C-alpha positions as a printed NumPy array, in Angstrom:
array([[ 215.183, -139.454,  -13.868],
       [ 213.58 , -140.213,  -17.222],
       [ 210.356, -138.512,  -18.228],
       [ 207.248, -140.417,  -17.225],
       [ 205.115, -138.881,  -19.992],
       [ 205.48 , -137.601,  -23.546],
       [ 203.61 , -134.754,  -25.184],
       [ 201.992, -135.432,  -28.542],
       [ 204.76 , -133.395,  -30.18 ],
       [ 207.449, -135.512,  -28.469],
       [ 205.591, -138.686,  -29.46 ],
       [ 205.565, -137.57 ,  -33.114],
       [ 209.285, -136.815,  -33.024],
       [ 210.14 , -140.114,  -31.305],
       [ 208.086, -142.161,  -33.75 ],
       [ 209.169, -140.168,  -36.805],
       [ 205.6  , -139.333,  -37.811],
       [ 203.826, -136.057,  -38.53 ],
       [ 202.022, -134.155,  -35.81 ],
       [ 198.568, -134.736,  -37.389],
       [ 199.308, -138.493,  -37.509],
       [ 200.356, -138.408,  -33.844],
       [ 197.099, -136.675,  -32.877],
       [ 195.13 , -139.284,  -34.842],
       [ 197.072, -142.024,  -33.054],
       [ 196.38 , -140.693,  -29.553],
       [ 192.666, -140.628,  -30.393],
       [ 192.763, -144.315,  -31.37 ],
       [ 190.847, -146.677,  -29.075],
       [ 193.237, -148.525,  -26.778],
       [ 196.118, -146.044,  -27.104],
       [ 197.364, -145.023,  -23.631],
       [ 196.792, -141.355,  -22.853],
       [ 196.222, -139.082,  -19.893],
       [ 194.187, -135.946,  -20.451],
       [ 194.85 , -132.989,  -18.166],
       [ 192.552, -130.172,  -19.2  ],
       [ 193.086, -129.8  ,  -22.94 ],
       [ 196.571, -131.313,  -22.77 ],
       [ 197.122, -134.906,  -23.924],
       [ 200.04 , -136.812,  -22.395],
       [ 201.265, -140.311,  -23.168],
       [ 202.644, -142.386,  -20.268],
       [ 206.071, -143.61 ,  -21.394],
       [ 205.898, -147.148,  -19.99 ],
       [ 202.353, -147.744,  -21.231],
       [ 203.403, -146.472,  -24.679],
       [ 206.345, -148.903,  -24.779],
       [ 204.023, -151.811,  -23.9  ],
       [ 201.474, -150.653,  -26.484],
       [ 204.191, -150.41 ,  -29.143],
       [ 205.477, -153.934,  -28.456],
       [ 201.981, -155.394,  -28.335],
       [ 200.94 , -153.717,  -31.589],
       [ 204.153, -154.416,  -33.466],
       [ 203.537, -158.139,  -33.057],
       [ 200.112, -157.999,  -34.707],
       [ 199.723, -158.788,  -38.39 ]])
């Protein structure tokens, strides 16, 4: 079974961006996140849809 969520650290590694950039990204309006206590998780499927949708914008 594939992971259903990514941590911010995993998101940074997958996207090839720095950790501070990843934290800035997850705080962006419209970016899919789940907050559990102080922990921020990114739902994998919602992230894929967000990435496709935002890569098509100019």
